[in-house]
N, C-alpha and C positions, 0 to 999 in steps of 0.2 A: 493538444487535446487528444490525439491519438495514444500518447503514452499513458494518459489517465484511463481512456477505454481499455487498454491492454491491463492497467492495473485492476480495473473491477474484473475483468475476464480472469486474472491470475487469482484474485479472491475468490470467485467464483469454481475455479478449477481446485484450489486448496480445499474448500468446503466439500467437494465432490470426489476426491481423491481416495479417501478412506474406503468408500463403496466401490470406485473404479479400479483402484489398486488392491483391494482387500486386504488392508492392514488394520491392526487395532493396537491398543495400549497407549505409550505416551505419544507415539506419532500420530495417532487418530486424534488424540486430545489437541495436540499442537496445531495441526492442520485445521481442526474445527474452531480453534481460537483465532489463529492468524488469518485464516480466511476471510471472515467477515470483517475484521479490523482493516485489511487491505482494501477490500472493495469498498468499504465505508469511506475510508480516507481519501480514495480515488474519487468517490461519487461527489464527495463534498468540496474537492479541490477543482472540481469542473465549473464552479463559478470562478469568473476572474478575481473578484474580491479575496477568496479563500484559497486562491493557488498556491500560496506558500505552505499550506497544510500537506501538501503532497510529500514534504520531506520526512513525515512521519514514517511513509512506507519504508524507507532506509532502516528504521529501527524494526519493522517488522521482517526485513529481508535479512539483517544481521541475526536476528533470534532465529530464523529458520536456518542460517548456516551453522549456528553454533549448535543447535538441536540435533543437527545432522551428525556432527562429530562428538558431541558431550553424552547423548543418550543412546541406548542399545535401540536401534529401530531395524526393520527389514531393509534390504538393500534398495527396493523399489521406492521405499519412503524416504531413505536418506537421499538417494538421487533426486528425486522430486523435491525435496526441501532445498539442496544445494542449487539446483535449476531455478526453482521459483524464487529462492532468496537472492539470488545473483540479479535476476531481472528485476525484481522490485526495488532492490537497491539501485540498480541503474537508472530505472525511470523515475526514481525520486528525485533525481538530480538532472534529468533530461530538461533542456530549456523548454519553458512553455511560455508563449508570448502572452503579455497583458496589453490589451489594446486601449483600455480606459484608464482614466486617472482617478485614483480613489485616495487621495490625503488631504490634509489641511483639516478635516473634521470641522470640530465646532467653531474653530477659528474661522475658516471660510465662510460659514454661515452668519456668525456675528458681524464680521467684517462687511459683508454684502449689506446689511440691513441697518447699520448703527449710523 
């Protein structure tokens, strides 16, 4: 759960960085797109049933790492993209325990009442 809360915080940080670090252009657009996606994915994955969704943050992390090297960005934006991208990629695969059992679907319902 802590990794998912960190993912939300990283997404919020990405949304704030263009104003905090004062950069514009492609770096600003990238942060303002990746931030809400990372925060939303982590928020959705807070529920045990949707916990595997957290893996999508790895894609966001890779995107941030690539943009740091492929596009011309201010130094502060590039460093921020690398750090946040690495952290998002790492927490996407951090073990998050699932306590309940959520399988069998309709088969379980039909089998009990048939």
